C-alpha positions as a Markdown table, in Angstrom:
| # | Residue | x | y | z |
|---|---|---|---|---|
| 1 | Met | -7.3 | -12.0 | 13.9 |
| 2 | Arg | -3.7 | -11.5 | 14.5 |
| 3 | Leu | -1.8 | -9.2 | 12.0 |
| 4 | Arg | 1.4 | -10.4 | 10.6 |
| 5 | Pro | 4.6 | -8.4 | 10.3 |
| 6 | Ala | 3.8 | -7.7 | 6.6 |
| 7 | Asp | 0.3 | -6.2 | 7.7 |
| 8 | Trp | 1.9 | -4.0 | 10.3 |
| 9 | Leu | 4.3 | -2.7 | 7.7 |
| 10 | Leu | 1.4 | -1.9 | 5.5 |
| 11 | Leu | -0.4 | -0.3 | 8.3 |
| 12 | Val | 2.5 | 1.8 | 9.5 |
| 13 | Ala | 3.4 | 2.9 | 5.7 |
| 14 | Ala | -0.1 | 3.9 | 5.2 |
| 15 | Ile | -0.2 | 6.1 | 8.1 |
| 16 | Ala | 3.2 | 7.5 | 7.4 |
| 17 | Val | 2.4 | 8.5 | 3.9 |
| 18 | Pro | -0.1 | 11.2 | 4.6 |
| 19 | Ile | 2.1 | 12.5 | 7.5 |
| 20 | Thr | 5.2 | 12.9 | 5.2 |
| 21 | Leu | 2.9 | 14.9 | 2.8 |
| 22 | Gly | 2.7 | 17.4 | 5.5 |
| 23 | Leu | 6.4 | 17.8 | 5.8 |
| 24 | Asp | 8.7 | 20.2 | 3.7 |
| 25 | Trp | 9.0 | 18.7 | 0.3 |
| 26 | Phe | 10.6 | 21.6 | -1.6 |
| 27 | Thr | 12.5 | 24.8 | -1.2 |
| 28 | Thr | 11.1 | 27.8 | -2.9 |
| 29 | Pro | 12.2 | 31.4 | -3.0 |
| 30 | Asp | 9.5 | 32.1 | -0.5 |
| 31 | Gly | 10.2 | 29.4 | 1.8 |
| 32 | His | 9.1 | 25.7 | 1.9 |
| 33 | Glu | 6.3 | 23.7 | 0.3 |
| 34 | Ser | 4.8 | 20.6 | 1.6 |
| 35 | Gly | 3.7 | 17.8 | -0.4 |
| 36 | Trp | 0.0 | 18.6 | -0.1 |
| 37 | Ser | 0.5 | 22.0 | -1.5 |
| 38 | Ser | 3.0 | 21.2 | -4.2 |
| 39 | Leu | 2.5 | 17.9 | -5.7 |
| 40 | Gly | -0.7 | 18.5 | -7.7 |
| 41 | Trp | -4.1 | 17.2 | -7.5 |
| 42 | Ala | -3.5 | 14.0 | -9.8 |
| 43 | Thr | -0.4 | 12.9 | -7.9 |
| 44 | Leu | -2.2 | 13.4 | -4.5 |
| 45 | Ala | -5.1 | 11.3 | -5.9 |
| 46 | Leu | -3.0 | 8.4 | -6.8 |
| 47 | Ile | -1.3 | 8.6 | -3.4 |
| 48 | Leu | -4.3 | 8.9 | -1.3 |
| 49 | Leu | -5.9 | 6.0 | -3.3 |
| 50 | Ala | -3.0 | 3.9 | -2.4 |
| 51 | Val | -3.4 | 4.8 | 1.4 |
| 52 | Val | -7.0 | 4.1 | 1.3 |
| 53 | Leu | -6.5 | 0.7 | -0.2 |
| 54 | Gly | -3.8 | 0.0 | 2.4 |
| 55 | Leu | -5.8 | 0.8 | 5.1 |
| 56 | Ala | -8.7 | -1.1 | 3.6 |
| 57 | Thr | -6.5 | -4.2 | 3.3 |
| 58 | Val | -5.4 | -3.9 | 6.9 |
| 59 | Val | -8.7 | -3.5 | 8.2 |
| 60 | Leu | -10.1 | -6.5 | 6.3 |
| 61 | Ile | -7.3 | -8.8 | 7.3 |
| 62 | Ala | -7.7 | -7.7 | 10.9 |
| 63 | Ala | -11.5 | -8.3 | 10.7 |
| 64 | Gly | -10.6 | -11.9 | 9.5 |
| 65 | Ala | -12.3 | -11.7 | 6.2 |
| 66 | Arg | -12.2 | -14.3 | 3.7 |
| 67 | Asp | -9.6 | -14.0 | 1.0 |
| 68 | Ala | -12.1 | -13.3 | -1.7 |
| 69 | Val | -12.8 | -10.2 | 0.3 |
| 70 | Asn | -9.4 | -9.1 | 1.5 |
| 71 | Leu | -7.2 | -9.9 | -1.3 |
| 72 | Pro | -8.8 | -7.6 | -4.3 |
| 73 | Pro | -7.8 | -4.4 | -2.4 |
| 74 | Gly | -4.3 | -5.8 | -1.8 |
| 75 | Val | -3.8 | -6.8 | -5.2 |
| 76 | Phe | -5.1 | -3.6 | -6.6 |
| 77 | Leu | -2.7 | -1.8 | -4.3 |
| 78 | Ala | 0.2 | -3.8 | -5.3 |
| 79 | Ala | -0.5 | -3.0 | -8.9 |
| 80 | Leu | -1.2 | 0.9 | -8.2 |
| 81 | Ile | 1.5 | 1.7 | -6.0 |
| 82 | Pro | 4.6 | 1.4 | -8.5 |
| 83 | Phe | 2.8 | 3.8 | -11.0 |
| 84 | Ala | 2.0 | 6.2 | -8.0 |
| 85 | Leu | 5.7 | 5.8 | -7.0 |
| 86 | Ile | 7.1 | 6.6 | -10.3 |
| 87 | Val | 4.7 | 9.4 | -10.9 |
| 88 | Thr | 5.6 | 11.0 | -7.4 |
| 89 | Leu | 9.3 | 10.4 | -8.0 |
| 90 | Val | 9.0 | 12.0 | -11.4 |
| 91 | Val | 7.1 | 15.0 | -10.0 |
| 92 | Thr | 9.7 | 15.4 | -7.1 |
| 93 | Leu | 12.7 | 15.3 | -9.4 |
| 94 | Leu | 11.1 | 18.0 | -11.8 |
| 95 | Lys | 10.4 | 20.3 | -8.8 |
| 96 | Pro | 7.0 | 21.5 | -9.5 |
| 97 | Gly | 6.3 | 25.2 | -9.5 |
| 98 | Ser | 8.8 | 27.7 | -8.5 |
| 99 | Ala | 10.6 | 25.0 | -6.4 |
| 100 | Thr | 14.6 | 25.4 | -6.4 |
| 101 | Gly | 15.3 | 22.3 | -4.2 |
| 102 | Ile | 14.1 | 19.2 | -2.7 |
| 103 | Asp | 13.7 | 18.9 | 1.0 |
| 104 | Ser | 14.1 | 15.7 | 3.2 |
| 105 | Gly | 10.3 | 15.4 | 3.5 |
| 106 | Ala | 10.3 | 14.4 | -0.2 |
| 107 | Trp | 12.8 | 11.5 | 0.3 |
| 108 | Leu | 10.9 | 10.4 | 3.5 |
| 109 | Gly | 7.5 | 10.5 | 1.5 |
| 110 | Leu | 9.2 | 8.4 | -1.3 |
| 111 | Leu | 10.6 | 5.9 | 1.4 |
| 112 | Ala | 7.1 | 5.7 | 2.9 |
| 113 | Leu | 5.6 | 4.8 | -0.5 |
| 114 | Val | 8.3 | 2.2 | -1.0 |
| 115 | Ala | 7.4 | 0.7 | 2.3 |
| 116 | Leu | 3.7 | 0.9 | 1.4 |
| 117 | Lys | 4.5 | -1.3 | -1.9 |
| 118 | Ala | 6.6 | -3.7 | 0.2 |
| 119 | Gly | 3.8 | -4.1 | 3.0 |
| 120 | Ala | 1.3 | -4.7 | 0.0 |
| 121 | Trp | 3.5 | -7.3 | -1.7 |
| 122 | Phe | 4.3 | -9.2 | 1.4 |
| 123 | Ser | 0.6 | -8.7 | 2.7 |
| 124 | Ile | -0.8 | -10.6 | -0.3 |
| 125 | Arg | 1.8 | -13.6 | -0.1 |
| 126 | Asp | -0.1 | -15.1 | 2.8 |
| 127 | Glu | 0.7 | -18.8 | 2.5 |
| 128 | Arg | -0.7 | -19.9 | 6.0 |
| 129 | Val | -3.2 | -22.4 | 5.8 |
| 130 | Asp | -4.0 | -22.7 | 9.6 |
| 131 | Gln | -6.5 | -19.9 | 9.4 |
| 132 | Pro | -10.2 | -20.9 | 9.7 |
| 133 | Ser | -11.2 | -19.0 | 6.5 |
| 134 | Arg | -8.7 | -21.3 | 4.5 |
| 135 | Tyr | -9.9 | -24.7 | 5.9 |
| 136 | Val | -11.4 | -26.8 | 3.3 |
| 137 | Glu | -13.6 | -29.8 | 4.1 |
| 138 | Pro | -12.3 | -32.6 | 1.8 |
| 139 | Pro | -14.9 | -34.4 | -0.2 |
| 140 | Pro | -16.0 | -37.8 | 0.8 |
| 141 | Ala | -13.9 | -40.7 | -0.5 |
| 142 | Arg | -15.3 | -42.2 | -3.8 |
| 143 | Pro | -16.2 | -46.0 | -3.8 |
| 144 | Ala | -13.8 | -48.3 | -5.6 |
| 145 | Pro | -14.7 | -49.0 | -9.3 |
| 146 | Pro | -16.2 | -52.5 | -9.8 |
| 147 | Ala | -13.9 | -55.4 | -10.4 |
| 148 | Ala | -13.9 | -56.3 | -14.1 |
């Protein structure tokens, strides 16, 4: 099945989020810390769950799965990612541990999370009816009622 632009955005964002976690997020007295080492396990768990749901949604859409299969991960992602984004933003602004500054990797990571949200939102808005999985055979016509 062909991926739509929203699905491509979802795929690129789901790949970009873990990459941005490897960038420098915070400045410390000893140097720099990446998102992997400084955000904490709970925040990372939320982010990684969102990434896995994003990748699962894209894989299911690409495989041509029916809506009953490919919509639940996308809907759960669209509901989860605002919470993950807010938690990540708060943790970033509070500068965890001994961090003294916020580096550009943090802003790129937050931007990638926003792109993941946008991709999830637009991906579940598929209104196309030309897909084989959306074709519905109309029921046979009912006979006319008897004349009174």
